[in-house]
Each structure stands twice: as structure tokens, then as C-alpha cells.
N, C-alpha and C positions, 0 to 999 in steps of 0.2 A: 262622524268623522273618525278616521283611524287614530289621529293624534297630531299634535303640533310637530312641525319639523324641527330640526336640531338648532340649538344655539351654536353658531359657528365660532370656533375658537378665534380670539383676537389677541395677538396676531396669529394668523393662520400659518402653521409650519409648512414650508415648501414640500411639495410632493409631485411626483411624475403623474401625467395623465393616467387615470385608471386606478390610482392607489386609493384604497379605502381610508376614510377618516373616521367613520362610525357606522354601526349597523344595529338595528333593533329587530329582534325576532318576534313576530306576532303570532307564530304558530300557524296551523292549518286554517284556511279561509273557506268556509262552506259556500260563500257566494261566488267563489272563483275555482270551481272544480276541486275543492279541498286542497288546493295548492298551499304549500308553506310560503308564508309571506314575510318579507323583510322590508323595512324602510332603511335606506342607505344614504350616506353622505360620502362624496368622493371628489377627487381632484379632476379638473378638466382645464382646458385652456380656451380663451376667447379669441376673437378675430385678430386681436393685437398681440397674441402670444402670451398674455398674462395668465397666471395660475388663478383659477376661480373654483370655489366650492359649489357643487351641484348636488341636489337631493334627487331621490328617485325610489323606485320600487323594484324588488326582485321577487319573482314567483317561480316555484319549482313544483312540478307535478308530484302527487303522492306516490309512494312506493320506491323501489330500487331503481337506480339509473340503468338505462339500457346499455348494452355493450357499446363502448365508444363514447358514452355519455349523452346527455340531452343536448340536441342542437338548440340554439338560442335564437329567439326572435327579439330583437331590440325594437320595441314599439315606440313610435314617435307620435305623441298625441296631437289632436287638433286643438284649436283655440279653446281655452278654458277661461281666459281673462289674463290680467297682468298683475293683480294684487297677490300678495303672498298667500292669502287664504285660498287662492285658486290652484295651488300646486296639486296635481292629481294624487300624489302620494298621501295626501291628507284625507282623501275621500274613499269610502268603501268601494265605489264604482269607478275609481280612478278618473273622476271628473265627468263621466257620462255613461248612461246605461248602454248606449250604442258601443262605446269603447269596451265596457266590461263584457258585453256579448262577444265582441271580436276576440278578446283575450281568452275567454272561456273556450272558444274554438281552437285557439293555438294550444292551450294546455291540454285539452281533450285529445288533440292529435299527437301529443307527446313532445311538445316544445317547452323548454324553460323560457320565461319571459323577463326581460329587463325593460323598465319604463322610466326614462329620464323625465324630470320635471322641467328641464332646461334652466340655464342660468337666470337668476333673479326671481324665480318663482319659489318662494319659501326660503330663499337665501338672500344675503345682503345685496343691495343695489337694485336698480330697476331691471325688469325683465327685458332682455334684448329681443323683443318680438320681431320675428321674421328676419333676424340677422343670421344668415345661413350658416356661416362658419361656427358661430357660438352654439347653435342648435345641433348642427351635424357632429361637432366634436363631442358634445355631451351625449348624443345617442351612441357614438362609438365607444366612448370612455367608460360607460357604465358596464360594458361587456367584460373587460378584464377585472373591473371592480367586483362583479358578481362571481367571477371564477375564483378570486381570492377568498370569497365567502363560501362558495359551494364547489368543492373540488370535482363533483360529478358532472360538470358541464362538458359538452363535447367540443370538438375542434372547429366546427363551422357555425357561423352566425349569419343572420339575415337582418337587414334594415327594412322595416315595414312602417309606413306612416300614412296618416290621413290629414288632408287639408294643410294647415300649418305644418303638421307632421309629415305630410307627403313631401313638402319642400325640404324639411329637415332630413328625411331619409335619403333624398338625393344628395344633399350636401355631405351626409355621413360617408358616402363613398369616396370623398376626397380627404378624409381625415388622416390618411396616411397609415404607415405600418405601426400602429399604436396599440393593437390588440394582441400582441405577443403571439402565442401559439394558435390563437383562434383566427380562422380565415373567413373573410366576408364572401359568402357564396353568391348572393344576389340582393337586389333591392326591389321593393314594391312600393310605388307611390300612388296613393289613392286620392284623386281630386287634388293634386298638389297646388299649393299657392304659387302664383307666378304673376308675371306682368306687373311687378310692383311699381314700375315707373308710371303706370296708368291708374293706380289705385285711388290716390287722393282726388285727382281730377274726376275720376269716374263716380266716386261717392258724392262729390259736390254736385255734379250734374244729374245724379240719379233721382233726386227728390224722393228718395226712400229713406225715411228717418232711421230705420233699424240698421241700415248699413253704416251709420255714423260710428257705431262701436268699433268696427274694424279700422276706420280711419283714425280714431283716437288711439287705439292700441298701436297702430303703425307709427304715430307721432311719438309715442312713448319709446318705441324701439329705436326710432331715429335719434331722439335725444340721448338715449343710453349709449349710443356709439361715440358720443363726444360730450360727456357730462359737464365739461368746463365751458361749453359754448352757450351763453345765455340766450342767444337768438333762437335756439331750438326748444326753449321752454314753452309749455302750453300757453301761459299768459302772454308771452311775447308773440306767439304765432296767431293765437285766436282772439286775443282781447279778453277783458275780465269776465264778461257775461258768458261767452261760449266756453271759456276755460273752466268756469265754475260748473257748468253743466257737464263738461267732459270729466271733471274730477269726480262727480257723482257716479258716472258710468264706470270709471276706472276702479272705483272702490268695490265694485260688485263682480261676481263671476258670471259667466255666460248662462243665460236662461233663454226660454222661448222668445222672450221679448221684454226689454226693459221699459217699464211705463214712463221712465224719465224721458225717453226718446219720442214718445207719442206726440204727433203733431208738429214736431220741430221742422224748421226750414233748413235744409242742408246747405243752401247758399249762405244763410246767416251764421250757421254753426261752423262754416269753413270759410271765413273771410280772408282767403288767401288769393293773391293775384295770380294771373296766368304764369308770370315769370317765377313766382315762388313755387307754384305747383310743379313747374317744369324742373327747376333746380332740385327740389326735394325728391321728386320722382326719379331723377337721374341717380341721386345718391342711394335711394332705396333699391332701385334696380341693380345697381352695381354690387351691393352686398347681399341681395336677397333673391335675385332671379336664379332658379335652379337649372336653367338650360343654357348657360353660357360656357359650359365646359362639357366634354364628352364624359359619360358615365363609364368607369372602367370595368364594371362587372355586369352580368346579365340583368336586365331590368324588365319589370312588368309595370305598366302604367294603366290605371283603372279610372274610369270616369262615368258618372251618371249623366244620361242624356237630358234630364230635366233639372240639373243642378242650378240653383239660383244664386249660389254663393261663389262658386268657381265656374265661370262660363265654359261650356264644352269647347268652344272655339279656342280658348286660351290653352287648354290642355292639348288640343290638336296641334297647336303651334309648338308647344313644349316637346312633344314627341318628334315632330318634324325636325326641330333644331337639334335634339340629341342625336338623331340619326345622321343628320347632315354633318355634325361634328366628328363622326366616326365612332360612336358608341358601338361596342361589339354586338349586342343584342338588345333591342328595345321592342318588346311586344306590347300591343295596345288592345285593351278590351273596353268597349263602351256598352253600357246597359241602358237601352232605351226606356224612358219613363222613370228612371231612378233619380231621386233627389240626392242632396248632398250627403245625408246620413243613410238614406235607404240603400245606397250602393254598397255599404259595408256588408250588410247581410246577404245581399244578392250575389256578391262576388266572392264570398268566402271560400266556396268549394274550388273555384278556379284558382284562387290564390294559393290554397294548400297544395293543389296539384302542381302548380308552378314551382313552389318551394321544394317539393319532392324531386322534381327533375333536376334540381340544382344542389342536391345533397341533403335534403331534409327528410323527414319521416314519410313513410308511405301512408297516405290518408286512408282511413277506413270509410265506412258509409257516411256520406255527407249530404245534407239537404240544405239548400240555400235558405236563409232565414230572413225575417222581416226586421229591419231597423227603422223605427219610426223617425219622422222628421222632427226637428226641434233640438 
């Protein structure tokens, strides 16, 4: 591990979104193209407009900045868990070897990288999992925080994310004019989480125990939107037995498969009525579906055809909705046979080419790489 995240000052002094609270310089990181690595703590705002501290990582390529400065990719990570220990900034590979591989490609191409942990991962409070405004604001606000730390950053930045982060990247386009002199050039959403209104019911009906972790994470995110509501607590929703199992899962970070889930009955672990599922799904969709507003900047959406976590049909619908709502440019690339993580490596060259057309660096020789599932 890189190290524990910060003890947040109590009380936290007020600060505008993107203002740095603290930064730790870890020096060059040989695992990430020799980039200079910082762990940072910065101000952001949540969906209610409240000031919240968020931790994250800043990576800058070695050597002198190019003329005009390094363009920035603000990386929005996929699901790592909801416990504080799952904050990507605490891990050498930022939570996943597949993520680290993607970030190495950005750094090699000449981008600085910012990577938010999102609110509640490594910072006080529950992680507001899949709460779009919370995540999107955090992805945007780390960009000016990094510029206060590294003057050599350029004037253009890009929101790029995978899965949970694909949803977060799309929400980052709605964060407003909060990045100062830095302009959002485009967004890339890879297998973005969507259709939250159907998630809980789908997991219950799936009879696939491994999917329960996403349902439990989603219930944590729902409860975090209104901490004062006792009816949203796990014990109230699931009962003592299922809540105890959920608590075991929530204490761990994402792995290939949690043995705690083996053999579990999704119907028994989700003892929620059809009316409960409908009402909670409506609330989750309202705060988390990324395709209810037009995207104001050019967008590239990427999807693996064999994705078992984010159904391709869901992403097809997201693209159709974004286009119907009047988004200026929504390009769509599907990769037949690619799974949820595999699509990262398979799509990376097309992604870099797209960023170049929107003000990013000119990609050199690029070969699609393999990102293993898991």
C-alpha cells in the first residue's frame, strides 16, 4: 500500500471546490511510467451542495512539461468497494492492475493524470456509491487541485472513467464552471454504470450470488444520501441475517470473488418487496442514471460485447438517450467478445486517438493490450 489517507481536520475549514487541503509527494513511481506521484486531499461538494473533503492521486510524467503544459486526464475508477481501505490512492496499482495499465497508457502518451477516490472512500462518512453528482464533482474538482500543486498542467482536461467511473465521468460534464482556466475537452465513458432503477430487482432475480456485492454497495450509497433515515439502514432493509452477511462483504475490497457470497440465495439475501424495489430503484435512478441530461461536450462511449457486469443493451440505450437529448457528439465503439475489464486494453488506442482529436496529445505507436477479467 502507498499509505493511509489523511486524517481530515475537524472541524474542516471551509474551502471552494478544488482547493487543496493537503498533499504528500511520493516521488517517482516506477510502476507508473516513472511518474511523480502525490496523494492529495481537496475540497469538493456533494449532491446537496455541502463542502466535503475528498482524497485522490496526482500523477505527472517525468521530464519537462511540453509547451502549453501537460493536458490532464481525470481518471474515474471503477468499483473497488466501499470501505475506507478500498480508496485507490492507498494502493500501488490504484485499486486494480487493469486500472494501472490504463493509467500507464495515458502517462506514456504525455498526459498528467488525476484520480479521485470519490467522497467517503478514505474520508469521513459512507461512500456515496453511484451518487452521480458526488462522484462527478469529485472528478472535476481534483483537476484545479492538481493545478495548484503542479503549475505545469495545461489548459485542457478530459474526464475518462470505467464502470462506476464511466457513470462518474458523464456526471463530471455537469459539474459546471469550477475548473478555472482549465477547459473540459471531452468525456470518455467505458461500460458506464446505468439503469440504476433496475439494479436491485435484477440482482434479486439473477440468482447469481457474486452480483450481491453490487447490490449491497448500492444500498450503502442509497443510505448515504440520507443518513438520518433509519429505514435505509441495512438491518432495516435486509433483516439481521442478510445484513450480517452484507456487512462482511462491505468490509472487504473488490476481488475476483468473495467466498462469503458462495452459494447464497439472492432471493433470501434481498428480502425486499416489489414495492420496496420499485421505490428504491426510482430514487437510485434519479440520482445515478447518467443519461437523463445531454452531455455538453464531445463524448466517446465504449462497451465490451461480452460484458457480464454492464449489459451491452444498457449502454446501447444510454447512447441513444444521450443523442436523443441533444448531446453535440456521442461516438460509440463496441468491442465484440470483450468483457468488462478486457475492453480497457482493447480500446485504449481508439481512446487516445479520440482525445487527440479534442485537443489532447498526438498518440505515438499504440498497440491494443490485454486486460484480464477479474
